[in-house]
N, C-alpha and C positions, 0 to 999 in steps of 0.2 A: 504494500501498501503507498502510495505517496505520502511525503509528510510538506506539510506547508512549513515553509522557515519565515515563522515570525517573527517582529520585533516588536517590542512591548516599551508605549512611549508615558510616562508617568507610573510610579510605582508606588504610590500611596494604596489608602485603604480598599476602593475601587479593583484594584488588581489583587492585591494577595487577597483580599477576603472572597472574595466572589467568580473575579476571573481565571486565577492562580490554579485554582482546584477544580473549576473545569475542564482545567488548560492538560492539567498532570492525569484525569481519566483520560482526557482524546488527547496521548502523547505518541498513539501508534498516527496520527495523523499532523498533531505540529510539533515543530522542534523550535523552541526560542531561540532563535541565535545570537538575541542583544537587546537591550533593555538602554534606557534611559530615563532622568532623573534630575533635577538642574541643580540639586543640591548631592556630591558626593555620596556621604554619608549612606544616605537613604537609596542610592544607584548600588552602591557597592554592596549590600544590603540585602537586598533584591538580586544582585545578580550570583551570589550566594546559594541562593534560597533556591536557585534554578541551573546550577549547575556549575558556577563560575565561567559563566559566557561574558565576551565584552560590554563594558555600559560606557554610557557617554553622557555628557553635561549638556549638549548640546542637540537638538532632537534633529534639526538638518544636519547632523556627522550623520546619525543613524540612518538617515534616510538616503545616506551619497553610501550604503553598502550597498554591491553586489547581491550579497546572500540573503539579505533581505526582500521578498518579495510579496509580503505583508503585513501593517501594523495594527496593533491592536492600542488604543488611543483611549487612554482613562484615567483623563487631566480634570481640574476645574474645566465649569461649564464656559466660562468664558473666554477660554484658549482651544475651545475647540474649532472652531472656522479656523484659522491662524495654520495650524496644527495639519488638520483637516484638507486644505487646502492647498499647503507646499507637499501633501503626503500624495495626492492625487496626480498633483504634477510632476512629481515623481516618480509616476507608474506603482506605485505600493496600489495593491488591496487593501480598502479600509476597513476596517471593527473599530466604529466609535460610539463609546459611550454614552446615552443619551443624556439630555436632549439636544439633540442637535446643532443649534447654535447658542451662541449668548443672545441673540434677540432677532426678532423675524425676517429682517435687509439682509443679513449674516447669512439665515438659511435661506432665503432665495437666492442668495449667490453658491452655497455649495449645493443649493439643488439645481439652479443650471449649469455649473462643471457638472456636477451627477448626467445629467442627459448624455452630454458631450464623450465623456469618459469612459474610456475601452475596460478599467477596470471594475472588481467588484467591490461595491460599497455599499456597508447596509451600517443601522445605527440598534444599540444595544437595546432591545428592549425586552426584558425574558416575559413579561406579564405576556406577551403575545405567545411564547413559548409555553408556559406553565399549562400543568394538565389540567387543574381544576378550570381554568376557563378554557381550554377546548373540549373540555366534558360539557361543560354550558352551549356551547355551542353548537355541539354535535345533537343533543339532546332538544333542543330548539328546532333544528332543522328535519329534524324525523317525528318532527311535531307533539311530543311528548307532554307540552305545557300547551298546547292548542298554539290560539296568534298572542304573540305578546303583546302588550297592550301598557305598559307603567316597568319602571325598573326604580330602583332605590340601592343606596350604597354610601353609606356610615366608615369613616373612617376616623377614630378619634384614639388620640396617643397623648403621654406627656412626655417632651422632649428638655432635656435639658443639656446645658450648656458644656460639660464635665464630661462626656465620652462618648468615644465610636463619632462616626457622619457627623453628627450634630456638634462636635468641639471644633468640627475646619473650620478657621476663621475665615475660609473666604466663602463658605457656608455664610455663618456668624454676617460678615460683612460682602455683601451679594455683588455685583458687580451689575449680572444678568435681574429682569423685572420680573418681579411675585416671590423670590426669593427661593423658600421650600415649596411653594404654592404650584412652581413648575416645576422643581427640581421631582419631585414625588406627584405634584398631578398629571402629568405626561403618561405614568405609568396605566393610572386607572381608564382617563381616556380613550388611552390604547387599546385598553381592554375593552371597553364597551362597544367601541368602533367597531372590534373586531367579529366580536359574538351578535351582534343587532343592530349596525348599521352604523351610518355617517350622520352627522349633528347637523341641525337646519339652524337652529336658532335657541337663546337663553339670555339668562340675566342673573348675573350675581349679587352678594354680597362681598367682603372684605374686613377683615378687623383684624387692628392689632392686640394683643392681649400679654405677650412678653415681646417686650422688643429688641432684649438678648439675643434673641435669636434670628433676626432679621426683620422684613419693614411689614411683613403681615403675615398670619400663622394660622387664618383662620378665614374658612370661605364656603359660603352656602352657593351652591349653582343650578336651577332649576332650566331645564333645557327640555328641547324637545327634538327628536329624530325625525330627520328628513320624508320617515316610512308611518308616522304617526306616534310614536313609542314617544310617552313623556318619563321626566325622570326629574331624579332628586341627588345632588351629590353633596355631601357633608367632610368637608378636610379641615380637622380642628388638631394643630400641635401641641394645646395647650392643656390639657383637659387634663384635671385634678382628681382622682381618686374613679377613675374609670377608664377603660384600653376596650376598644372593640373595629374587629373590620367584618363586617355584614353586609352582601351586595344581596339583595334580592330582586328577583324576575317574579311577573308577573302575565301569568296568559289566563287567556279563558276557561283553561282548562285546565289546570294546573299551576304551581309557583315553585321558581327553585331560589332554594337558598344555599348560600356561602360563605359560611366563616375559617375565611384564612382558606385551606386547604381541604377541607370537609364541605363537601356538595351534599344536600339532599334533596333529592326530586320530592314535591308533594303532591298526591292527587286525591280530587272530592273521592271519600268510599273506597281508598284504598293504602294499604301502610306506606307510608314513605320507607323511602329507600337513599340510604345514606351513603357515602364510598368516602375511606379517605384516600386525597389523590398527593397524598406529599411527595415533592419531587425537588429533585436538584434547585426546583425556582426558577428554572427555565433555562437556565445560565450554559448548562449541556448542551441545550439542545439548539440554544443561537449559537453556538459554535460551529455545531456541527451543519449550520445552514449557512452559515459563511464557509465553511471547507467544500459543501461541496455544489455551491456557486463557483468555488472556483478550480476546485477538479474538475467536475462534470460539467461545468455549463447552466446550472440549475438556476432559476431567480429567488433571488433570500426575500424572504417572507417579510418582513421589516425594510424598507427600500427607506432611500433618504426623503422619496416623496409621501411615503405614510409619516415619518415624523415629521412633516414640514406639514401637517394636515394636525399632527396632532398640540405642536407647540402654539397654531394654528387656533386653535380650537381655548387652549390653558389662555394665551395670551387674550383672546377675544374677549370669554369671560371675565378675567380682569378687566378688562376695559371700560366692559357695560358695566363693571361695579363701579369705577372710578366717574363716569359721565350719568351713573342712574338712571340705565334706560336698556332695554334689551337689545342683543346683538345681532345679523343674519352674519351665517355664515358661509 
């Protein structure tokens, strides 16, 4: 089996905790040949973790390497545009951690480059590959809940600035609009679009409860999809004393309830069918998709085009909150 020779740009939490475990499972498909971080200590540490491969402090030096055919970019959001642009120009296949860019103008430029590019370019949106959401899509397509008419997704977290992803300064002092609401919100918009279809219109309310974690940390987004399905999406990051990740899909013949990785099919007069679909959170699957596109010529599921649309929805919702009026997508 041919191995794709991969360079990793950015060796922070996402690379270490999310991407590397997946790549280690797929070591028959990917060979990490070089890594890059602007901090030498972090670059060295990561290099040792992956077999003492060469490391660089400047990503442009990594892009010059002939033995790098593809790059995995896991950087702060505001850096996505420049690094992805230069990677495509260098003829490297691009696997880019979501969201696509730090603003819509940059996202549009990357989208235009992608259309002209001969390389495989995809955004790492693991929700599009998670088993629980793929199962929900399959059940709906098979008519198990009849015709869907409404959705409700509640995500309530208590984020502090002293651990994990929330402790990173670039997230707290973000240069991208929306802060966590964009960073995390694209996940759920991507899943809704994959399962139920595209957005038509919506309006949102936003609030700041804890300014230490960014400009805004709370949003209520009411929307309608193009097929007439209505929905409500609540994303709160400063909830005290409660945690919840519940996604409900209502159809005229039944309902689907998703609690994180557990899916329950509910139909009137029938026993509930519950299935635990815990997996690798989709990271293995998205790298597999990237590999197949490079080696077998298949199309990636989560393209720059899909990533652009998800950003458009999230930032459109935030704009509707700022303007206090409905937005059409």
